[in-house]
N, CA, C and O of each residue as an XYZ file, in Angstrom:
360
protein
N      -1.854    -49.521     65.793
C      -3.150    -48.181     65.204
C      -3.658    -48.090     64.581
O      -3.242    -47.939     63.432
N      -4.983    -48.118     64.908
C      -6.413    -48.039     63.503
C      -6.393    -46.299     63.313
O      -5.775    -45.697     64.191
N      -6.780    -45.800     62.653
C      -7.458    -44.925     62.212
C      -8.759    -44.674     61.308
O      -8.637    -45.036     60.138
N      -9.363    -44.395     61.491
C     -11.355    -43.722     61.610
C     -11.320    -42.437     60.757
O     -10.730    -41.377     60.965
N     -11.841    -42.691     60.092
C     -12.369    -41.164     59.348
C     -13.867    -41.441     58.726
O     -14.249    -42.537     58.317
N     -14.449    -40.524     58.735
C     -16.304    -41.094     57.685
C     -15.756    -40.281     56.630
O     -15.169    -39.231     56.893
N     -15.917    -40.720     55.390
C     -16.269    -40.101     53.933
C     -17.781    -40.362     53.588
O     -18.695    -41.156     53.809
N     -17.496    -39.254     52.939
C     -19.606    -39.111     52.662
C     -19.075    -39.310     50.584
O     -18.208    -38.784     49.886
N     -20.043    -40.216     50.358
C     -20.612    -39.804     48.918
C     -20.101    -39.464     48.321
O     -19.347    -40.234     47.726
N     -20.090    -38.068     47.996
C     -19.478    -36.944     47.736
C     -18.002    -36.535     47.334
O     -17.506    -36.052     46.316
N     -17.510    -36.934     48.566
C     -16.034    -37.213     48.872
C     -15.470    -38.050     47.785
O     -14.456    -37.826     47.126
N     -16.561    -39.381     47.679
C     -15.308    -40.678     47.079
C     -15.942    -39.881     45.265
O     -15.332    -39.970     44.199
N     -17.127    -39.262     45.481
C     -17.273    -39.390     43.661
C     -16.280    -38.374     43.228
O     -15.585    -38.743     42.282
N     -15.983    -36.877     43.809
C     -15.017    -36.353     44.174
C     -13.498    -37.110     43.903
O     -12.653    -36.759     43.080
N     -13.463    -37.699     44.395
C     -12.025    -38.228     43.963
C     -11.891    -38.939     43.411
O     -10.750    -39.205     43.032
N     -13.084    -39.759     42.988
C     -12.846    -40.447     41.797
C     -13.125    -40.012     40.210
O     -13.001    -40.734     39.220
N     -13.529    -38.645     40.266
C     -13.680    -37.513     39.068
C     -12.610    -36.659     38.794
O     -12.527    -35.945     37.795
N     -11.428    -36.779     40.099
C     -10.656    -35.680     40.658
C      -9.393    -36.235     38.944
O      -8.850    -37.334     38.833
N      -9.312    -35.325     38.144
C      -8.273    -35.576     36.961
C      -8.805    -35.962     36.061
O      -8.036    -36.462     35.241
N     -10.249    -35.979     35.687
C     -10.656    -36.889     34.786
C     -10.395    -36.269     32.946
O     -10.175    -36.867     31.893
N     -10.574    -34.708     33.336
C     -11.044    -33.996     32.208
C      -9.920    -33.763     31.298
O      -8.995    -33.187     31.872
N      -9.781    -33.931     30.513
C      -8.901    -33.602     29.481
C      -8.251    -31.884     29.686
O      -8.969    -30.920     29.949
N      -6.907    -31.835     29.510
C      -6.610    -30.152     29.254
C      -5.860    -29.393     28.458
O      -5.699    -28.174     28.524
N      -5.203    -30.497     27.362
C      -4.902    -29.992     25.692
C      -3.248    -30.382     25.742
O      -2.379    -30.130     24.907
N      -3.141    -31.132     27.111
C      -1.536    -31.371     27.119
C      -1.700    -33.030     27.228
O      -2.373    -33.702     28.010
N      -0.777    -33.441     26.086
C      -0.564    -34.815     25.730
C      -0.526    -35.486     27.277
O      -1.682    -35.551     27.694
N       0.310    -35.931     28.118
C       0.691    -36.509     29.173
C      -0.038    -36.636     30.143
O      -0.283    -37.661     30.778
N      -0.614    -35.038     30.375
C      -1.873    -35.135     31.487
C      -3.039    -35.970     30.765
O      -3.507    -36.922     31.389
N      -3.597    -35.636     29.336
C      -4.658    -36.256     28.822
C      -4.570    -37.618     29.078
O      -5.433    -38.311     29.618
N      -3.208    -38.055     28.555
C      -3.461    -39.540     28.697
C      -3.845    -40.239     29.862
O      -4.664    -41.144     30.022
N      -2.912    -39.501     30.838
C      -3.338    -40.045     32.261
C      -5.627    -39.771     32.525
O      -6.679    -40.394     32.666
N      -5.134    -38.621     32.436
C      -6.690    -38.371     32.432
C      -7.797    -39.402     32.102
O      -8.643    -40.018     32.748
N      -7.261    -39.279     30.293
C      -8.592    -40.209     29.666
C      -8.581    -42.014     30.484
O      -9.535    -42.740     30.764
N      -7.357    -42.194     30.629
C      -7.264    -43.687     31.681
C      -8.101    -43.630     32.703
O      -8.997    -44.458     32.869
N      -7.818    -42.382     33.676
C      -8.442    -42.527     34.771
C     -10.351    -42.327     34.114
O     -11.277    -42.709     34.829
N     -10.489    -41.980     33.351
C     -11.993    -41.690     32.894
C     -12.583    -42.941     32.223
O     -13.778    -43.234     32.183
N     -11.594    -43.607     31.723
C     -12.345    -45.046     31.541
C     -12.321    -46.023     32.159
O     -13.024    -47.004     31.916
N     -11.225    -45.900     33.385
C     -12.001    -46.978     34.755
C     -13.355    -46.315     35.270
O     -14.352    -47.005     35.481
N     -13.333    -44.944     35.460
C     -14.284    -44.502     36.164
C     -15.589    -44.724     35.223
O     -16.634    -44.542     35.849
N     -15.668    -44.885     34.597
C     -16.808    -45.053     33.262
C     -16.895    -46.635     33.490
O     -18.074    -46.962     33.623
N     -16.085    -47.632     33.569
C     -16.324    -48.723     34.107
C     -17.227    -49.032     35.022
O     -18.235    -49.729     34.904
N     -16.676    -48.297     36.231
C     -17.447    -48.108     37.306
C     -18.916    -47.582     37.752
O     -19.702    -47.835     38.665
N     -18.882    -46.913     36.883
C     -20.489    -46.123     36.826
C     -21.296    -47.299     35.548
O     -22.522    -47.188     35.539
N     -20.901    -48.017     34.857
C     -21.411    -48.960     34.066
C     -21.740    -50.289     35.258
O     -22.783    -50.926     35.113
N     -20.805    -50.632     36.393
C     -21.082    -51.319     37.293
C     -22.043    -50.915     38.212
O     -22.422    -51.797     38.982
N     -22.612    -49.642     38.352
C     -23.467    -49.649     39.463
C     -24.249    -49.171     39.299
O     -25.143    -48.813     40.066
N     -24.035    -48.970     37.653
C     -25.731    -49.011     36.941
C     -26.077    -49.899     36.721
O     -27.291    -49.830     36.529
N     -25.451    -51.497     36.534
C     -25.879    -52.486     37.016
C     -26.479    -52.926     38.014
O     -27.583    -53.470     37.988
N     -25.763    -52.716     39.034
C     -26.218    -53.288     40.385
C     -27.514    -52.441     40.692
O     -28.365    -52.940     41.428
N     -27.742    -50.912     40.049
C     -28.904    -50.855     40.733
C     -29.895    -51.061     39.622
O     -31.014    -51.104     40.134
N     -29.957    -51.202     38.359
C     -31.117    -52.327     37.458
C     -31.480    -53.241     38.483
O     -32.520    -53.142     39.134
N     -30.416    -54.351     38.663
C     -30.513    -55.856     39.583
C     -31.182    -55.832     40.990
O     -31.621    -56.864     41.496
N     -31.266    -54.171     41.830
C     -31.781    -54.052     43.224
C     -33.246    -53.995     42.496
O     -33.948    -55.005     42.452
N     -33.753    -52.472     41.800
C     -34.556    -52.942     40.814
C     -35.187    -53.871     40.215
O     -36.392    -53.629     40.141
N     -34.807    -55.021     39.669
C     -35.355    -56.222     39.135
C     -35.985    -57.466     40.197
O     -36.864    -58.302     39.987
N     -35.153    -57.206     41.394
C     -35.372    -57.821     42.602
C     -36.039    -57.336     43.199
O     -36.088    -57.966     44.256
N     -36.569    -56.653     43.222
C     -37.436    -55.801     44.393
C     -38.733    -55.576     44.259
O     -39.616    -55.430     45.104
N     -38.759    -55.557     42.370
C     -40.404    -54.430     41.937
C     -40.947    -55.406     41.901
O     -41.668    -55.073     40.960
N     -41.389    -56.804     42.201
C     -42.779    -57.342     42.965
C     -42.519    -57.799     43.994
O     -43.313    -58.718     44.193
N     -41.783    -57.684     44.873
C     -42.081    -57.972     46.343
C     -43.155    -57.235     46.787
O     -43.429    -56.122     46.339
N     -43.716    -57.745     47.562
C     -44.770    -57.452     48.541
C     -43.802    -55.969     49.752
O     -44.137    -54.787     49.834
N     -42.792    -56.566     50.382
C     -42.708    -55.997     52.041
C     -42.370    -54.362     51.210
O     -42.420    -54.388     49.980
N     -42.016    -52.903     51.941
C     -42.944    -52.129     52.020
C     -41.265    -51.373     51.389
O     -41.080    -50.738     50.351
N     -40.136    -51.801     52.606
C     -38.869    -51.347     52.168
C     -38.328    -51.924     50.733
O     -37.222    -51.514     50.382
N     -38.943    -52.745     49.965
C     -38.087    -53.311     49.157
C     -38.743    -52.719     47.631
O     -38.181    -52.378     46.590
N     -40.002    -52.765     47.982
C     -40.795    -51.482     46.927
C     -40.414    -50.351     46.995
O     -40.480    -49.752     45.922
N     -39.949    -49.670     48.016
C     -39.408    -48.319     48.544
C     -37.749    -48.107     47.777
O     -37.191    -47.012     47.716
N     -37.052    -49.637     47.142
C     -35.486    -49.686     47.037
C     -36.127    -49.868     45.244
O     -35.466    -49.178     44.468
N     -36.745    -50.305     44.880
C     -37.381    -50.467     43.778
C     -37.501    -49.031     43.216
O     -37.016    -48.501     42.216
N     -38.152    -48.672     44.006
C     -38.560    -47.106     43.345
C     -37.406    -46.452     42.989
O     -36.906    -46.071     41.931
N     -37.071    -46.417     44.338
C     -35.353    -45.377     44.214
C     -34.537    -45.333     43.161
O     -34.129    -44.464     42.390
N     -34.342    -46.954     43.378
C     -33.363    -47.499     41.387
C     -34.378    -47.661     40.505
O     -33.747    -47.924     39.482
N     -35.271    -47.678     40.275
C     -36.425    -47.304     38.886
C     -36.604    -45.886     38.532
O     -36.594    -45.648     37.325
N     -36.841    -44.429     39.718
C     -36.231    -43.368     39.519
C     -34.645    -42.831     39.213
O     -34.315    -41.676     38.945
N     -33.946    -43.777     39.310
C     -32.462    -43.729     39.445
C     -31.810    -44.118     37.612
O     -31.116    -43.394     36.897
N     -32.261    -45.228     37.377
C     -32.405    -45.041     36.309
C     -33.078    -44.515     35.456
O     -32.359    -44.264     34.488
N     -34.396    -44.120     35.256
C     -35.134    -42.810     34.185
C     -34.286    -41.794     34.216
O     -33.645    -41.560     33.191
N     -34.120    -41.074     35.246
C     -32.772    -40.043     35.730
C     -31.548    -40.329     34.636
O     -31.099    -39.479     33.867
N     -31.026    -41.970     34.754
C     -30.061    -42.115     33.846
C     -30.696    -42.056     32.143
O     -30.208    -41.180     31.430
N     -31.416    -42.681     31.728
C     -32.398    -42.799     30.886
C     -32.624    -41.341     29.652
O     -32.183    -41.225     28.508
N     -33.524    -40.353     30.517
C     -33.295    -38.756     29.935
C     -32.573    -38.416     29.763
O     -32.596    -37.838     28.676
N     -31.121    -38.346     30.558
C     -29.605    -38.020     30.577
C     -29.036    -38.582     28.905
O     -28.490    -37.978     27.982
N     -29.288    -39.405     29.007
C     -28.790    -40.437     27.451
C     -29.326    -39.771     26.385
O     -28.711    -39.136     25.528
N     -31.340    -40.074     26.547
C     -32.091    -39.644     25.683
C     -31.203    -38.121     25.264
O     -30.432    -38.182     24.306
N     -31.325    -37.069     25.862
C     -30.608    -36.020     26.071
C     -29.269    -35.770     25.260
O     -28.912    -34.785     24.614
N     -28.897    -36.492     25.405
C     -27.106    -36.483     24.863
C     -27.403    -36.893     23.269
O     -26.958    -36.218     22.341
N     -28.293    -38.204     23.065
C     -28.350    -38.757     21.959
C     -29.483    -36.864     21.065
O     -29.593    -36.626     19.863
N     -29.686    -36.553     21.485
C     -30.472    -35.736     20.887
C     -29.262    -34.244     20.146
O     -29.339    -33.230     19.452
N     -28.470    -34.892     20.747
C     -27.442    -33.031     19.896
C     -26.317    -33.879     19.343
O     -25.236    -33.320     19.152
N     -26.447    -35.149     19.067
C     -25.675    -35.762     18.081
C     -26.419    -35.388     16.228
O     -25.862    -35.853     15.234
């Protein structure tokens, strides 16, 4: 038997982020923090992949590759801005 289903990116993110916030209960928080560490690793890997896409395509001449580099660069700049806002809070 083969079951097919469509999954949205938003659905995947929601599933990954589910139960990653502490609530003040030791057992729950231990599990949520462990899951948050795993999700953080996934995010770090994805940022690395986005950087690679930018790096590999930024000097290319093909329109689609330049577009990929621009998309990746905009994502990285958005992350940079969020990190700068975070560092200003300290």
